[in-house]
C-alpha positions in Angstrom: 78.7 160.1 160.2 75.4 160.9 158.5 71.8 161.5 159.3 68.6 160.9 157.2 65.5 162.9 157.8 62.1 162.8 156.1 60.7 166.3 155.7 57.5 167.4 154.1 58.5 167.3 150.4 62.2 166.1 150.6 64.4 163.5 152.1 67.3 165.3 153.8 70.7 163.6 154.2 73.4 165.4 156.2 77.0 164.2 155.9 79.1 165.2 158.9 82.9 165.4 158.7 84.0 164.4 162.2 87.7 165.1 161.5 87.7 168.9 161.4 84.4 170.7 161.6 86.1 174.1 161.7 87.7 173.5 158.2 84.9 171.5 156.5 81.2 172.2 157.0 78.5 169.5 156.8 77.1 168.6 153.4 73.3 168.6 153.2 71.6 166.7 150.3 67.9 167.3 149.8 66.2 164.8 147.5 62.9 166.0 146.1 60.5 164.9 143.4 62.1 167.1 140.8 65.7 167.5 141.7 68.5 166.8 144.2 70.1 169.8 145.9 73.6 169.6 147.5 74.6 172.4 149.8 77.7 173.1 151.9 78.4 176.3 153.8 81.5 178.0 152.5 83.3 179.1 155.6 85.6 181.5 153.8 82.8 183.3 151.8 80.4 183.1 154.7 77.7 181.9 152.2 76.3 178.5 151.2 77.5 176.8 148.0 74.7 175.0 146.1 74.5 172.5 143.3 71.2 171.3 141.8 71.1 168.0 139.9 68.4 166.2 138.1 67.7 162.6 139.1 69.3 161.5 135.9 72.5 163.4 136.7 72.5 161.8 140.2 72.3 158.4 138.6 75.2 159.3 136.3 77.2 160.4 139.3 76.5 157.1 141.2 77.6 155.1 138.1 80.7 157.2 137.6 82.1 156.7 141.1 83.6 153.3 140.3 84.6 153.7 136.7 88.0 154.6 135.2 88.5 157.8 133.2 86.6 157.9 129.9 83.4 159.0 128.3 80.3 157.0 129.0 76.6 156.9 128.4 74.2 155.1 130.7 71.6 152.6 129.4 68.1 154.0 130.1 
C-alpha cells in the first residue's frame, strides 16, 4: 500500500509494508524541487535512516531497475 500527499514544498509518498510492520517501518519519500529524500525509521537504532538523491540520480535508479548487471550511462 502507498499514499501520496502534496505538502507545501514537497510531494510525500509513503510506502507501507503490510506484511510485518513491527519488523519493517514505512518508507517515506519526499520529492522537492532540488532533491529527493528517502527516509525509513531504523527500529534497532531507534533513529531514522536517510538518503538524499538528486533528480538525476533518481532517474538513473528508475532506469536501472529493469536492466541486467553492467555499467551504464543515461542519454541526457
